[in-house]
C-alpha positions in Angstrom: -0.1 0.2 0.5 1.2 3.8 -0.9 1.4 5.5 2.3 0.1 9.0 2.2 2.6 11.7 2.4 1.6 14.9 4.5 1.6 17.7 3.1 4.3 19.7 4.5 3.4 23.2 5.2 6.4 25.7 4.7 4.4 28.7 5.3 5.7 29.9 8.4 3.5 32.0 11.2 4.6 34.9 9.8 3.4 35.1 6.3 0.3 33.2 8.2 -0.1 36.5 9.7 1.0 38.7 6.6 -1.8 36.9 4.5 -4.8 37.3 7.4 -4.2 40.7 7.2 -3.5 41.3 3.6 -7.4 39.3 3.1 -8.6 41.6 5.8 -7.6 44.5 4.5 -8.9 43.5 1.3 -12.1 43.1 2.3 -12.3 46.1 4.1 -11.5 47.6 0.6 -14.2 46.0 -0.7 -17.0 46.9 1.7 -16.1 50.4 1.1 -16.2 50.3 -2.1 -19.3 48.1 -2.6 -21.2 50.3 0.3 -21.9 53.3 -1.4 -23.0 51.7 -4.7 -25.0 49.7 -2.5 -26.6 52.2 -0.2 -26.9 54.6 -4.1 -29.6 51.5 -5.1 -31.5 51.3 -1.7 -32.1 54.4 -1.7 -33.1 55.1 -4.7 -36.2 52.6 -4.2 -36.9 53.7 -0.3 -39.3 56.6 0.8 -37.5 59.8 0.4 -38.5 60.6 4.3 -36.6 57.7 5.5 -33.5 58.6 3.1 -33.6 62.0 4.4 -33.7 61.4 8.4 -30.5 58.4 8.1 -32.8 55.7 8.8 -31.7 53.9 5.7 -28.3 51.8 5.9 -28.6 48.0 4.8 -31.7 47.7 3.1 -34.9 50.0 2.3 -37.3 50.2 4.7 -39.7 50.0 1.7 -40.4 50.0 -2.1 -40.9 53.0 -3.4 -40.5 53.6 -7.1 -42.2 57.0 -7.6 -38.9 58.5 -8.1 -37.9 56.1 -11.1 -41.8 56.8 -12.6 -40.8 60.3 -12.0 -37.7 60.5 -14.2 -38.9 57.8 -16.9 -42.4 60.3 -17.3 -40.3 62.9 -19.0 -40.1 62.5 -22.4 -36.8 63.6 -22.5 -35.6 60.9 -21.0 -36.2 58.4 -23.9 -35.1 60.7 -26.5 -32.0 61.3 -24.3 -31.0 57.4 -23.9 -31.7 57.5 -28.0 -29.0 60.4 -28.1 -26.5 58.6 -26.3 -26.8 55.1 -27.2 -26.3 56.7 -30.8 -23.4 59.0 -30.2 -21.9 56.3 -28.1 -21.7 53.0 -30.5 -21.0 55.4 -34.1 -18.1 57.4 -31.2 -17.0 54.3 -30.0 -16.7 52.7 -33.8 -14.8 55.3 -35.3 -12.0 56.0 -31.9 -11.4 52.6 -32.8 -10.9 52.8 -36.4 -8.2 55.4 -35.5 -6.8 54.2 -33.0 -5.6 51.0 -33.3 -4.5 51.7 -37.0 -2.4 54.1 -36.0 -1.2 53.0 -32.5 0.0 50.0 -34.9 1.5 52.2 -37.5 3.4 54.0 -34.7 4.6 50.7 -33.1 6.5 49.5 -35.9 10.1 50.9 -36.3 10.6 51.1 -39.8 7.6 53.7 -39.8 8.5 56.9 -41.7 9.4 59.4 -39.9 8.6 57.7 -36.7 9.9 60.1 -34.2 7.9 63.5 -35.8 4.6 61.4 -35.9 5.5 60.7 -31.8 6.4 63.9 -31.0 3.1 65.6 -32.7 0.6 63.5 -30.8 3.4 64.1 -27.0 2.3 67.8 -27.9 -1.2 68.2 -28.2 -1.5 65.9 -24.5 0.1 68.6 -22.9 -0.9 71.4 -24.8 -4.4 73.1 -26.1 -5.3 75.7 -27.6 -8.1 76.4 -25.0 -11.8 76.4 -25.1 -12.7 79.7 -27.0 -9.9 78.3 -30.3 -11.5 74.9 -29.6 -15.5 76.3 -30.0 -14.3 78.6 -33.0 -12.6 75.7 -34.6 -15.6 73.7 -34.3 -18.2 76.4 -35.8 -15.8 77.0 -38.1 -16.4 73.7 -39.6 -20.1 74.0 -39.3 -20.6 71.5 -36.8 -22.5 73.6 -33.6 -25.6 72.2 -32.8 -25.5 69.2 -34.9 -24.9 65.2 -34.4 -21.1 65.4 -35.2 -19.7 68.1 -32.3 -20.0 64.9 -30.1 -18.5 62.7 -32.2 -15.4 63.8 -34.3 -13.7 66.6 -32.4 -13.3 63.5 -29.0 -12.5 61.3 -31.8 -8.8 60.0 -30.9 -7.2 59.9 -27.4 -3.7 60.1 -27.7 -3.4 58.3 -24.7 -5.5 55.5 -25.5 -3.3 55.3 -29.0 0.1 54.9 -27.1 -1.6 51.9 -24.8 -2.2 50.1 -28.5 0.9 51.2 -29.5 2.9 49.1 -26.5 0.5 46.6 -26.7 1.6 45.7 -30.2 5.5 46.5 -29.4 5.0 43.8 -26.9 3.3 41.3 -28.8 4.0 41.7 -31.9 7.7 40.6 -32.8 9.2 42.1 -36.0 9.9 38.2 -37.1 6.2 37.9 -37.4 5.8 40.5 -40.0 9.2 39.4 -41.7 6.7 35.7 -42.4 3.7 37.3 -43.3 6.0 39.3 -46.1 7.7 36.2 -47.0 4.3 34.5 -47.5 3.7 37.9 -50.1 1.0 39.5 -48.0 0.9 43.9 -48.1 1.0 45.6 -45.4 -2.7 45.9 -45.5 -3.0 41.7 -45.7 -0.8 41.4 -42.8 -3.0 43.9 -40.1 -6.4 42.5 -41.2 -5.1 38.9 -41.2 -2.9 38.5 -38.9 -2.5 41.6 -37.0 -6.3 42.2 -36.3 -7.6 38.4 -34.8 -4.2 38.8 -31.9 -5.3 42.0 -31.1 -8.7 41.5 -29.7 -8.0 41.4 -26.1 -6.4 45.6 -26.5 -9.9 46.4 -29.1 -11.8 45.4 -26.2 -10.5 47.0 -23.5 -10.6 50.5 -25.7 -14.0 49.5 -26.8 -15.0 49.9 -23.2 -12.5 52.9 -22.5 -14.3 54.7 -25.2 -17.7 54.0 -24.1 -17.6 54.9 -21.0 -15.9 58.1 -21.2 -18.6 59.3 -24.0 -21.8 58.0 -22.4 -20.1 60.0 -19.5 -19.7 62.9 -21.4 -21.9 65.9 -20.9 -19.4 69.0 -22.1 -19.3 68.8 -24.9 -22.5 68.9 -25.1 -23.4 72.0 -22.7 -21.0 73.8 -25.4 -22.1 73.1 -28.8 -25.8 71.5 -28.5 -28.2 73.6 -27.7 -30.9 71.7 -29.5 -33.2 69.4 -27.1 -33.8 67.1 -29.6 -29.6 66.3 -29.6 -29.3 66.1 -26.1 -27.7 63.4 -24.3 -28.8 61.3 -21.0 -26.3 62.8 -19.1 -27.3 66.6 -19.6 -31.4 65.8 -19.7 -30.3 64.0 -16.3 -28.5 67.0 -15.3 -31.1 69.7 -16.1 -33.7 67.2 -14.1 -31.5 67.5 -11.3 -31.0 71.3 -11.2 -34.9 71.7 -11.3 -35.6 69.8 -8.8 -32.7 70.8 -6.2 -34.2 73.9 -6.6 -35.8 74.8 -3.8 -35.4 78.3 -3.3 -39.0 79.4 -5.0 -40.7 77.6 -2.0 -42.9 80.3 0.4 -43.1 77.4 3.7 -40.6 75.5 5.4 -42.7 73.1 4.3 -42.5 73.3 0.3 -39.2 73.5 0.7 -38.9 69.8 2.4 -41.0 68.6 -0.3 -38.8 69.9 -2.8 -36.2 68.5 -0.4 -37.3 64.7 -0.8 -38.6 65.0 -4.1 -35.0 66.3 -5.5 -32.9 63.5 -3.1 -35.0 60.6 -4.4 -34.8 61.7 -8.1 -31.0 62.1 -7.3 -30.4 58.5 -6.7 -32.8 57.7 -9.2 -31.2 59.4 -11.9 -27.2 57.7 -11.1 -28.3 54.0 -11.7 -30.2 55.2 -14.9 -27.5 56.5 -16.5 -25.1 53.8 -14.5 -26.8 50.8 -15.0 -26.8 50.3 -18.9 -22.7 51.3 -18.7 -21.9 48.6 -16.3 -24.5 45.8 -18.1 -21.6 46.0 -21.0 -18.5 45.0 -19.1 -18.9 41.7 -18.2 -19.2 41.2 -21.7 -15.6 42.0 -22.3 -14.3 41.5 -18.6 -12.7 38.2 -20.2 -10.3 40.2 -22.2 -9.1 42.2 -19.2 -8.1 38.6 -17.8 -6.1 37.7 -20.7 -4.9 41.4 -20.7 -2.3 43.5 -22.4 0.0 40.9 -22.5 -1.0 37.7 -25.3 1.1 36.4 -27.3 0.9 37.3 -30.7 2.6 33.2 -31.0 -0.5 32.2 -28.8 
């Protein structure tokens, strides 16, 4: 009979205490991060009186969806959702089309004038003309109060492009490109048939980065958009909060309290309404984050 060997525990007492301390610290961090998110959910479905009186901590005192009813009864909410989805889909697609080829081209050491292109992009990261020249530029292009004012000016993020460049420098070897050239593949065919199939992790990461940024963007819409039918969701929700948070019109303390309850209830509902769609997208690309940025090209 084969005797079972006892598993030798090489962990010292100090290592054991350290591991327990790390676990406790990580659990504490998780609670600190997760509790505000959980509180927003329960506060959005609790009665406004209980939230204002500090009676809601871990569970909703009752289920009250009147805040969501008020939010979704506003027709501009649905217009904002439609516009934001269009801005996110079209804008993210354009950004990916620009970022991935640009990052790959800058990663190749044989790119003509590569150093000058690098400096050109780096300068734009640290220096800008300012808001007024930017507004005049967009205006001169005829994009004020148009769909494209929120798409074209923010089409490329230089920071994201450099992330793509670093990915290709680490994962696409010159031998792989030379092998494709020996087989008679052109530069375009090499990029389409060899580079893109091994770029799924970085493309997924870029899609998430761009989509989150465009979904949450509101400043450009404040500057360039005047037509309510072109408002993104964030502007619509901001206007709802401003209208309901303005308690100066109340004559009595009771009126002010009622407005405060309404504004507080809508505030938490607005956060959930604006965040939920993008949170639902994250699990779709989570597995690419697990693969990481350093998936080898010969894998």
